[in-house]
N, C-alpha and C positions, 0 to 999 in steps of 0.2 A: 504493499499501500504505499502510495506516495505521501510525503509529509503533508503536503499543501491539501490533499484529500482529507486526511487524517484531521488536520486542524480545523477544516471546515466542518466535518463532522462533529467534531468535540464543540466547536462554537454553536452548531445547531442543537447538539444535547444541551449545553448551558441554556440556550435561549427557551428551548422547551421546559428545562427546569425551572427557570424564573417565571414563566407563564405558569407552570403548576402552583409555584408558592401564592402568585398572584389570585389564582382561582381558589385556592384554600384559604387565604385570607378572606375573599368575598363569602366564600362558603362557610365561615366561622359565625356571621352575622345570622346565619339562617340555622345554627347547628341545634340538635337536639338529640337526646338520648333514645328517642323512638327510632325503631326500626323502618318504620313506614316514611319518616322524615328523611333518614339518612339516604335510603334508596332513591328518594325523589329528588335529593338536593343536586341540582344540575352543577352548580359550581364545584362541590366534592367531587363529582363523577369527572368532570373536566380536568381538576386539579391532579387526582391520581392517574388518569390517563396520561396528561403531560409528563408527569414525573417518570410513568411507565416507559412512555414512549422515548422520552430522553435517554434512559438507561439503554434500551433496546439500540437506539441509533448509536450511542457512544461506545458502547461494549466491545464490539469488534476492533476498534481503533487500538484498544488496551493491548491487543495481542500483537500489534504490529509497531508501535512507536515507543519511545521511552516514557515512563510516568513523569520524570521530572520534567519533561518538555510538555506533558500534556495538563498537568494539573495547574500550571498558570492560566491556560486558556480554560480551563473548567471554572476557575475563580470569576472568570468574566460573568457568570451567572450573577455575582453579587451587582455587577454594573447594571445588567439586564433588570434585575430586581429593583433597583433604586431609580432607575429611569420609569419603568413600568407603575412603581408606588407613585410618582410625581405625577405622570400622566393620568393614570387611568384612578386612582385612588385619592389623588389630590393632597398627597402628603407632602410635606415641607423637608427641604434639604438644607442642612446648615454647612458652615465651613468646614467642620470635621469629617462629615460625610464625604464632601466633595473632596477633600485632603487624601481620604482613604481611597476613593475612585483612582484619583492621579497616581498614588502610589501603586495600585493594582495595575495601571496602565503600563507605567514604568517598568516595573517588575516583569510584566509579560513583554515587553520591548527588550529587555535586556537578556532574558533568557530565549527570546527568538532569535536575537543576533548571535548568542552562544551557540546555537544550533546551526 
């Protein structure tokens, strides 16, 4: 597997994982311990599906690429989650959060150049 294809698949996996987090956050507002409410909670179903698909997409890449290369790209899930939470949930980002995202991007870039 080519490195570029692997990285693209891991980025898609991270994007799907962040989508799963968004859906689970939305599901939490309707959560109940009644089975009928759980199985009809569309956001819960979408969240679990997004997480599951993200793992199915990303798993084959682990076989072909070094984990030390992959994991920083998996960390982009934090970036996607922050972007989604601002855009879809209207959450606020402060300077510390933006600084953290900046460090994630710098780290990914450094590791990418190293490979």
